C-alpha positions in Angstrom: 0.0 0.2 -0.3 1.0 3.6 -0.5 1.5 6.3 1.7 -1.2 8.1 0.1 -3.7 5.1 0.8 -1.9 5.4 4.3 -3.1 8.4 4.4 -6.5 8.1 2.8 -7.2 5.3 5.8 -6.9 7.7 8.8 -8.4 10.4 6.6 -11.2 8.5 6.7 -11.4 6.4 10.0 -10.3 9.7 12.2 -13.8 11.4 10.6 -15.4 7.5 12.0 -13.1 8.1 15.4 -14.9 11.5 15.8 -18.5 10.3 14.6 -18.4 6.8 17.5 -16.4 10.1 20.2 -19.6 12.2 19.5 -22.8 9.3 20.1 -20.6 7.7 23.3 -20.8 11.9 24.8 -23.9 12.1 23.7 -25.7 8.9 25.6 -23.7 9.8 28.4 -24.8 13.4 28.5 -28.3 12.8 27.7 -28.7 9.9 29.5 -31.0 10.8 33.4 -28.8 10.8 35.6 -25.6 11.8 33.8 -23.6 7.9 32.4 -20.5 9.3 31.1 -17.4 7.3 31.5 -15.5 9.7 33.5 -17.5 9.3 36.7 -16.3 6.0 37.3 -12.9 7.0 36.7 -11.9 8.1 40.3 -11.9 7.6 43.8 -14.6 8.5 46.4 -17.1 7.0 48.5 -18.5 3.1 47.7 -22.0 3.5 48.2 -22.3 6.4 46.2 -20.5 5.2 43.9 -22.7 2.2 43.8 -25.4 4.5 43.9 -23.7 6.8 40.3 -23.1 3.0 38.8 -26.8 1.5 40.0 -27.8 5.3 38.0 -25.3 5.0 35.3 -27.0 1.5 33.9 -28.1 0.7 31.1 -27.0 4.6 29.4 -23.2 3.4 30.1 -23.1 -0.3 28.7 -24.1 1.3 25.7 -21.7 4.0 26.0 -18.8 0.9 26.8 -20.4 -0.7 23.9 -20.1 2.6 21.5 -16.7 3.3 22.7 -15.0 -0.5 22.1 -16.0 0.6 18.7 -14.4 3.9 18.8 -11.2 2.6 20.3 -9.9 -0.5 17.2 -11.3 3.6 15.1 -8.6 5.7 16.6 -6.5 3.1 17.0 -6.8 2.3 13.3 -7.0 5.7 12.3 -3.0 6.3 13.8 -1.3 3.7 13.3 -2.6 4.4 9.3 -1.6 8.2 10.5 1.9 7.1 11.9 3.0 4.2 8.8 1.7 7.0 6.3 4.3 9.5 7.9 7.3 7.1 9.1 9.9 7.2 6.5 10.0 10.9 8.7 11.5 9.6 11.8 11.1 5.5 11.9 12.3 4.6 15.6 9.2 7.3 16.8 7.2 5.4 14.0 8.0 2.5 15.9 7.4 3.5 19.2 4.3 5.3 18.6 2.4 1.9 16.8 3.1 -0.5 19.7 2.5 2.7 22.1 -1.0 3.4 20.9 -0.8 -0.5 20.5 -0.8 -0.5 24.3 -3.4 2.5 25.1 -5.7 0.4 22.9 -5.4 -2.3 25.0 -5.4 0.0 28.4 -8.8 1.5 26.7 -9.6 -2.2 26.5 -9.3 -3.1 29.7 -10.6 -0.5 30.9 -14.1 -1.5 29.4 -14.3 -4.6 30.6 -13.5 -4.2 34.2 -16.6 -1.1 33.9 -18.6 -3.4 32.6 -18.0 -6.4 35.1 -18.3 -3.1 37.8 -21.6 -2.8 36.7 -22.9 -6.5 36.7 -21.3 -6.3 40.9 -23.4 -3.1 41.6 -26.3 -6.0 41.7 -24.8 -8.0 44.1 -25.8 -6.8 47.3 -22.2 -5.8 48.9 -20.5 -7.0 45.1 -18.5 -3.7 45.0 -16.2 -3.3 47.2 -13.4 -0.3 48.3 -10.4 -2.2 46.5 -12.9 -2.1 43.2 -13.4 1.6 42.7 -9.7 1.7 42.9 -8.5 -1.5 40.9 -10.5 0.9 38.1 -9.7 4.1 39.1 -5.8 2.8 38.5 -6.2 1.1 35.6 -8.1 4.1 34.1 -4.5 6.9 35.0 -3.0 4.3 34.0 -5.0 4.2 30.4 -5.1 8.2 30.3 -0.9 8.7 31.1 0.4 6.4 28.5 -2.3 7.6 26.0 -0.7 11.3 26.1 2.7 9.8 26.3 2.0 8.2 23.1 0.7 11.1 21.6 2.6 13.9 22.7 5.6 11.1 20.7 3.2 11.0 17.7 3.7 15.0 17.2 6.9 14.3 16.2 7.2 13.1 13.2 3.5 15.2 12.1 4.4 17.5 9.5 4.2 21.6 10.2 4.3 23.2 6.8 0.2 24.2 7.7 -1.6 25.4 9.7 -3.8 22.5 10.1 -0.8 20.8 10.5 1.4 23.0 12.9 -2.3 22.8 15.3 -2.4 19.4 15.5 0.6 19.2 16.4 0.5 21.6 19.5 -2.5 19.7 19.9 -1.1 16.0 20.0 1.8 17.6 22.5 0.0 19.7 24.9 -4.1 18.4 24.9 -3.8 15.6 27.0 -0.3 16.1 28.2 -2.3 19.1 30.1 -5.5 18.1 30.7 -4.9 14.1 31.5 -2.5 14.7 34.6 -5.5 17.9 35.7 -7.6 14.6 35.4 -6.2 12.5 37.3 -5.0 14.4 40.4 -7.2 16.7 40.5 -4.5 19.2 40.6 -6.4 23.0 41.6 -9.7 21.1 41.3 -9.9 20.8 37.8 -10.6 17.8 37.6 -14.2 18.6 35.4 -12.3 21.5 33.9 -9.7 19.1 32.9 -12.4 15.9 31.7 -13.6 18.6 28.6 -10.1 19.7 28.2 -9.7 16.4 27.0 -13.2 15.5 25.6 -12.3 18.9 23.4 -9.1 17.7 22.6 -9.7 14.2 21.8 -12.6 15.1 19.0 -10.7 18.4 17.5 -7.6 16.1 17.0 -9.4 13.9 14.7 -10.9 16.4 13.0 -7.7 18.7 12.3 -6.0 14.5 11.6 -8.3 14.0 9.3 -7.6 17.0 7.4 -3.5 16.8 8.0 -3.9 12.6 6.0 -6.2 13.6 3.7 -4.3 17.1 2.1 -0.9 15.5 2.5 -2.3 12.2 1.0 -3.7 14.6 -2.3 -0.1 16.0 -2.2 2.3 12.4 -1.9 0.1 11.4 -5.3 -0.1 15.0 -7.9 4.4 13.9 -6.3 3.7 10.3 -8.1 
């Protein structure tokens, strides 16, 4: 497959990933009560945690379904982008490829753990505080790994046009700033940080689609 074909695949899959992210967010946001995943990604009192889990079902299961599809699409979109831009820095490309596969694995592990927690919440005494800590740990590792991988990917991307520069710096700084704020609740900004993560991911996929498609067309013209 030629470089232009890799980049076109990345562009298309980035759009699909954006759509799936939007659907998952909308389902969680407009459910009553809210069923977003982020409220189960940190530690708080067990009684309230279990109550929130019970209230989030069945909308949270729908969110997790679309999130599983989203994980497939963002992994494929980023892997194709890495293949398309690999010639710019092959060692970085290898690191990023292995890194994004690790993120996908952690994302699925988090989803599996969260679904099992939904099942346990329906059993009296099934959920424990240790389980809450475990799920929060998986989520924190996933988010920090994602931030590190995206930071590395930023050094693989072209930096000629405005869209490319926005993608590079958004990828380099977006999650790198938002994730620590969310995980450690620095400056009491966890809620704002969750919105920063969402906006960073959403805008990132839009920009990646634009950059990948434009570079694919330029590559085809050069060939």
